[in-house]
N, C-alpha and C positions, 0 to 999 in steps of 0.2 A: 457430407462429409466424409473422407476416407475414415476406417478404421483405426488405421496409425495415427491419425491425425486426433483419434478421440483420447489417445493415452499418450501423446505429446507430451513432454515437459513444457511447464509453462510459465514466465518471469511476469511477477507483479512487480514493475519500476515505477513508482512516483516520487517525481520531486515537489519540493516545496520548497517558496522563496519567505522565510518567516519573518517580520520586524521583532526585534530582540524585546518591544513591549508586548507581543506575543505568543512570545517564545514558554511559558510556561502553561497558560491554558492548551494549546498546540499541544505539547508534549504528554499532557494528561488525556487527551485524547486518544492522542496515538496510543497510549500504555491501557487502556482504558480496549480500544478496537484487537491489542496485540493479546489480551486477556482472552479471547476467543479463536484468533486465526493460532494461533503457534500450537496450543495442544490438536488444534486439526488433521484429522487421517489423511494425509497426501501433501504436508506441510513437510518439505523437505529442508529448509534454511529459511531464516528470517533475521534480517539486518536491519538497524536504524543508522546511518551514517549522517555525520553532521559535518559541515566547511562552513567555519566564519569568514566571513567578508567584512576587507575595511571599512565599510559605508555601515557596519552595527547588526546588517541584517544578518540571518543565519541560512544555510542552504540545506534543506536535508532531504535524503533520499532513503526513502523506505525501498526491502526490496525482497521479496517471498518467492521463493521456488516453488513451484506447485506440481506432482508428479503427473499429473494429467488435466487436460480440458475439463473432466466432469469435477475434478478435486475444487479448480476455480471457480466452477459456476458453484457449488456448494457452497464456497466461502462467502461468495457474493449474499447469497440467499443469507448467510448467517450475521455477517456484517451488517445487511440492512435489517434486520431484527435488532441487533444492539443497539442499530444507531435509533432506531423507533422505540426501544427498552428507554436510552439516555436521551430521549428527546431532542434530537441532534439532527438540524440542515447542514452536511457538508457543507454545502453551497452558500449558505448562510453566512457559516460559521467564517469560511473563508473572504466573504465580504466585509462582512465586520472586522476583522482581524486583520484584514489588509494583505492575506497571505495569495502568493500566485501558486497555482497546482498547475502541475503537468502531471498527467496519469495513463498510465498503459498498460498493455499486455504485450510479451513481445517471448518470441520460439527460438530456441537455434536454428541458426543457418542449417540447409541439407549438408551433411557432409563435415561438419565441425562438430568436435566433440566439444561436451561441457561437463 
């Protein structure tokens, strides 16, 4: 890894399709995780966005901008510890609540200002 890659901003963008019946529990978990993410060094911005579907399901996007790859790696450790503290297995929760999740890290395209 190049040193410049280590200091490049990283965007964690997660998309969830949440049935209406599962929304309250899902949002409680998101709020609990945000208590450890938002105050972290390197967290530049954080958003939870909602789009309501005609079907009654809701689409949620969580977007967190991290200052560097090192910051997002530290966040992974902190979130894993929070999951353990909450006795939470995210994959089990997604299955039980019938939540579809797409999770990923994104970096700015070279030459583009972000």
